[in-house]
C-alpha positions in Angstrom: 5.1 18.7 -13.8 6.6 16.6 -11.0 6.7 12.9 -11.3 4.3 12.5 -8.7 1.5 14.7 -10.2 2.1 12.8 -13.5 1.1 9.7 -11.6 -1.8 10.9 -9.9 -2.8 12.3 -13.5 -2.4 8.7 -15.3 -3.9 6.9 -12.4 -6.9 8.9 -11.3 -8.0 11.4 -8.6 -8.7 8.3 -5.8 -4.5 7.9 -5.7 -3.3 9.7 -2.6 -0.4 12.0 -3.8 1.2 11.9 -0.4 2.0 8.1 -0.7 3.1 8.4 -4.7 5.6 11.1 -3.3 6.7 8.6 -0.5 7.3 5.9 -3.3 9.1 8.3 -5.5 11.3 9.7 -3.2 12.1 6.0 -1.8 12.9 4.8 -5.5 15.2 8.1 -6.3 17.3 7.5 -3.1 17.8 3.7 -3.3 17.3 2.7 -6.8 20.2 0.9 -8.3 22.0 0.5 -11.7 19.2 -1.9 -12.9 16.4 0.4 -11.8 15.2 -2.6 -9.4 14.6 -1.9 -6.0 14.2 -5.0 -3.3 11.2 -5.0 -0.7 14.0 -5.4 2.0 15.7 -2.0 0.8 12.0 -0.4 0.1 11.2 -1.4 3.7 14.5 -0.3 5.3 14.6 2.9 3.7 10.7 3.6 5.1 11.8 3.0 8.4 14.5 4.8 8.7 13.6 8.1 6.6 10.1 8.5 6.3 9.0 6.9 9.3 6.7 3.9 9.1 3.5 4.1 7.4 0.5 2.4 9.0 -0.8 -0.9 7.7 -4.1 1.0 7.6 -3.0 3.6 5.5 -1.4 0.9 3.0 -4.2 -1.0 3.0 -6.8 1.7 2.1 -4.0 2.8 -0.4 -3.7 -0.5 -1.9 -7.7 -0.5 -1.9 -8.3 2.7 -3.7 -5.5 1.8 -6.2 -7.6 -1.1 -7.3 -10.6 0.7 -7.4 -12.6 -1.5 -4.5 -14.9 -0.5 -1.8 -14.4 -2.1 1.7 -17.3 -4.5 0.7 -15.8 -5.6 -2.6 -12.2 -6.4 -1.0 -14.2 -8.4 2.0 -16.1 -10.6 -0.7 -13.2 -11.1 -2.9 -10.7 -11.9 0.1 -13.4 -13.9 2.2 -13.3 -11.7 4.8 -15.9 -9.9 6.8 -16.6 -5.8 5.6 -16.6 -5.1 9.3 -12.7 -6.7 9.6 -11.6 -4.7 6.8 -13.4 -1.4 8.1 -11.5 -2.2 11.5 -8.2 -3.1 10.1 -8.3 0.7 8.2 -9.4 2.5 11.5 -6.4 0.6 13.4 -8.7 -0.9 15.6 -7.9 -4.8 14.3 -4.5 -5.9 13.6 -3.4 -7.8 10.5 -2.1 -11.3 11.0 -0.1 -13.4 8.5 -3.4 -14.9 6.9 -5.2 -12.0 6.7 -2.4 -10.1 4.8 -1.9 -13.0 2.5 -5.9 -13.1 1.7 -5.8 -9.3 1.1 -2.2 -9.2 -0.8 -3.7 -11.5 -3.0 -7.0 -9.5 -4.0 -4.7 -6.3 -3.8 -1.9 -7.4 -5.9 1.3 -6.8 -3.4 3.3 -8.3 -1.1 1.9 -9.8 2.1 4.6 -8.6 4.1 4.0 -5.2 3.1 0.6 -5.4 4.9 2.2 -6.6 8.0 
């Protein structure tokens, strides 16, 4: 079984297999001897070879990973549920302040949400 399918099986059916495959491919291309990949290297590789992943897709994927509804994410991040919905539909942009609030709840680096 390939690594992406094993990850999906381990994490559950709500995980987006396409995003797992992108992350695995990034790791396999740019990993170093320490098996650590910097945020900057990952972002650079994403932009060069995979195309940019929309912020809306990232936020939804992180939210799904954490098992949160839009309402739960809004409450925990002190944002309006409507704003979360608009961000996930590419109607509302994400500023630094909003990214930091969301990243705190979604357990990710706020820079990945900009």
